[in-house]
Structure formats: structure tokens, C-alpha cells
N, C-alpha and C positions, 0 to 999 in steps of 0.2 A: 291586933292592930298596934302599930308602933309609931312613935313620933320621931324616930331616928331619921336624920336626913339621908335621902337616897339620891346619889348623883344622877344627873340627867342621862348620861350614857348608860348607866346600869338600869335605870327606869325604862329607857327605850328598848334595851335588850330584852328585858322581861316581858314587855308588852308585845314586841314582835315575835318572840318565842312562843307566846300564848296565842298567836294569831288574833290578837285583840278580843279574846273571849275569856270569861272566867274559867280558871283551870279546874274548878270543882263542878259547877253546874252547866258550864258551856254557854252562859248568857253572853251574847255579843255586846261589847262595850257601846256600840253605836245605838243600841236599843235600850240603854239604861237611862231612863228619863228622870228618875227620882234623885239619885246620887251617883256620882261617877265611880267607876271601878277603881280599885286600890291595889297596892302591893302588900302582900302578907309575908311575914317571916314564917315559913313552914315550921321550923323549930323556933319558937319564940325566943327573943333575946333573954328573957328571964330563965330559960332553960339552956342557955349557952349558945343559941343560934346567932350566927353572924350575918351582917348585911353584905352578903355576897350573892352573886348570880345563882349559885348552887342552892341557896336557901330562900329565894324569893319566888313567890307565885303571884300572878295577876289574878285578882278576884273581884267579884261583884261585892258591893257593900254588905248584902245580906249574908253571903257565905262567910265573909271576913268577920262580921259581928258574931255569928253563931259559933264559928271556930274559936275565936279568941286566942288564948294561949294554949288551948288543949292539944295534946299529942295523941290522945286516944280516948276510948270509952268502951262500953260494953256492947257486943254484937247482939242485936235484938233476937237473932235466931238461936244462938248457942248460949247466950248470957255469959260468955267468956270475954275477958278483956281483949281488945284489939286496938292496934294503932290505927290512926286515920289514914286514908289514902294520901300518898305523898306524890305530888305531881312532878317532883324532881327526880324521883328514883323509880316510879311505877308508871305503867301505861294505863291511861284512862279506860280504854276499851277492854282491858283484862279485868277490870273491877266493876264496870257499870255497863248497862244497856238501857235503851229506851224501849218501852212498850207503850205505844201511843204517846201520851204526854207524861207518863210516870217514869221515874228512874228506878231501875232494878239493880240491886247490889248482887254481883256475881261472886263476891268473896266476902270474908269477914270485914276486911278494910272497907269495901264498898258499902256493905249494909250499915256498918257503924258510921261511916261518913254521911250517908243519906239520913240516918236518924239524927245525928248530932247537928248537922247543918240544916235540918228540916227541909230537905230538898223536895219532898212531896207534899208539903202543906198546900192548901187551896190557892194561896197567892202565887206560889211558885209554879203550880200547874197552869194557872191562868196566864202567867208570863210566858211559859213555853208555847201555849196556844198562839199568843200574839207573835212570837218569833216566827213560828211556822207560817203564819199569814203574811209576815213581812219579809220572808226569805225569798 
């Protein structure tokens, strides 16, 4: 999460491009009751990431807090280092799938992102159940 000013037009572009859903867990912004969705620098500014459309992702607050400035972690299956899923350069459906309310990682990037962002903890699963009821 960054405190860098993001111009309104750039913010609007990122939100529309994401179809008003978190680009990591797919939570719709309209169902985020606790805290509003945010813009994340996919590559954090401290790692040289710029405040440009190509480096911004629309995220729920939980995904953004868990991701922080991380670029990668260790794949829970192979225990090898893997970069996180990048919503600007990768397709969500190539890296993730839903099985009931669980997210399944189809690739090292998917598995690593699920683990680091805690996408399958009990609160996240309960949220997904609520989305399905409200869809």
C-alpha cells in the first residue's frame, strides 16, 4: 500500500479495468463493507514500481495488506521461490480456479499468491459464500 497520489483518471481506469473487483481474490467492491477497495502498486515503489496504469491493481484491503510490498514468496508445493500472480501481465484463470468456495492455485504463482495473501483462510471463505448468496 502506498500513499502516493493517484490521479482521478488513472484511478477510474484501474477500477473499470478490474470490473470493480479485487484483481487477486475477485471480491466485488460493492460487497466490501468493512473497508473500501484500494489501488496497489503491483511492483512496489520501493522496488522501482511506478504510478502508471501498467503497475496498478484494484484490490480489496485484505489482499493489499497481505501482499504489502512483496513480489514473491515460496510455492507451498515445491518450496521453490515464485513470483506472485501479476494481474497486469497474467490471466487470472490460468493461475486460479474455484472449487466450491476454495481458491485453488493452478501454477506456482497461483499457489504462492493464495498462501501469501491468505486467500483460503476461514474469513475469506465466509466472504465468498456471502458473495455467492448476493450475486
